[in-house]
N, C-alpha and C positions, 0 to 999 in steps of 0.2 A: 862620549859614552857609546858603547856598542849596543846593538839591538837586542842582545840576549839578556843583558842585565847582570849585575855583579852577583846576585844570589844564584842565578842559573849557572853562571860560570863556576862558582864554588861547588856546585852540585855535579858538574860534568864528570869528574873522576868517579864519583859514586854511581852515576847513571851508566857510565861505560862499564864499570865492574858488574853492575846489576844486569846490563844488557848481555854481557858475556855469560853470566850465570844463567840468565833466562834462555839463551840459545842452547844451553846444555840441558836444562831441566824442563823447559817449556810446560808449565802447569796447564796450559791450554790443552796439551796433548793428553794429560791425565784426565781432564774434565770431559773430554769428548770421547775417550777411549771406550770401546766395548770389547770385552774379551770374547774369543771364539766360542766359548761355551755358554755365553749369555751373561747377564749381569751377576748372577750368583757365583760365577767362576772366578771373579776377580780376587787375586791374592796380594799379599804384601811383598812377596819375593819376586824372583824373575818369572815365576809362574807362567800363566797362559800367555802365549805369544813369545815366550823366551825373553832374553835380554832386550830391553826397549819396549816390551809389552806394557799393558796398563799397570800391572803390579809393580814393575820396575820403575815406572814413572811416578807412581804414587809414593814409592819409597824415596825417590829423589826429591820430590816436593816436601815430603815429611822431613827430610834431612835439611833442606833449605830453610824451612820455617821452624825447625826444631820442634816438631810435633811430638807429643807424648804417645805412648802406645794406645792409650784410651782415645786420643784425638784421631789417630790413624784408623782405629776400628770404627769410630763414628763417621769419619770421612768416607770410608768404604761403604758404609750403610747409605750415606747420602748419595754417593755416586751410583750405587745400585738403584736407588729410588729414581734418581734423575734418568738413568739409562732406561729403566723400565717405562718411564713416562714418555720419553722422547722417541724410543725405538718405533712404536706404532705410527707416530707422527712422521718420522723419517720415511717409513715404508709408504705411507699415503702420499708424501711429497714426491717420492720416486715414481710412483704410479702416475701422479698428475703430470710430472715432466714427460713421461712417455706418451700420455694422452695428448699433451700439447704438441709434442713433436709430430705425432700422427696427424693431428688436425692441421698443422702447418704444412705437412707434406701433401695434403689433398690437392687435387687439381683446382678446386675453388675453396680455399680455407674459409671456415665459418668464424668470422670475427667475434660474434656473440658467444659462441661456444668456447673459443680460445680465451676471451676475456673472463668468462665465468671460471674457467680453470685457473687462470692467473689470480683471480680474487680468492679462490679456495686455497691456493698456494700461499698467498699473503696471510690468510687466517691461520694456516698451519705454522708458518714462521712466527707469528705472534704468540701462538700457544707454546712453541718451543722457547721463545724469549722469556715468557712468563715462568716456564719450568727452570730455565737457566737462572733467572733472577731469584726464584725460590731457593734453588740450590746454593747460589752464592751467598744469600742472606743467612741461610742455615750454616754454611761452612764458616763464614766470618764470625758467627756467634760462638763457634768452638774455639776461636783464637784468643790468645792473651793480647793485651795491648801491644806488646813488642812484636808478636807474630803478625798481628793485623797491620802494623806499620810496614813490616817487610812485604806482606802480601800486597798492600797498596803500592809499594814501590815497584814490585814486579808488574802490577797492572799498569802503572805509569810508564814503565819501560816498554811494555807491549804496545801501548798506545803511541809512544814516541817512535818506535821502530816501524809502525804502520802495519797494514793488513798482511803483507807477505810474511811477517814474523809473528802472527797471532794476535794482531791488534783487535780490539773488540768491534763487534758489529760490522761484519764485512770482511773480516780477516779469517784467520784459521781457528779462532776460538769462539765458543759460544754459538748461539743460534744465528743463522744467516751467514755465518762464515763459510769459507770454502771447505773447511774440514769440520765445521761445527754441526750441530743438530739439523741445520737447514740444508746440509749437503745431501 
């Protein structure tokens, strides 16, 4: 018997198709996107940022999950709330990173001051993770059972593909990821 197991082998074609779809629509990009005009500027069309901008990506996710118009509008509101919660935390994290770099560049770096900034950064990432978890819980509450199953499959594929393709916690999506709120 192979190490993958027969159940996993039967699911490989579905996972491969889902992976291809994920690479095209990347819900993680939608969830971390911030339109140039701020959270209120997010639209459902090509809108802010042109093709590939947040509105475009939301439309792609809506199509992949077969969201109703009402679900799309509710998702936009959730994204706006998430963005407005996370944006100040991102700005604080960026400031902290600059402070840490400055402290490290000193002739005699102050380990205590650097450590304090690192602890503050960890706290900010935890707050962003909590905001992400709140968003995801609220978003999933909007979904029908079939949509939630597809959403879970997309999340499984992201985790399977790993951090370079938007895998959770440390990848491109969500807090702590290279492109997520912790960036």
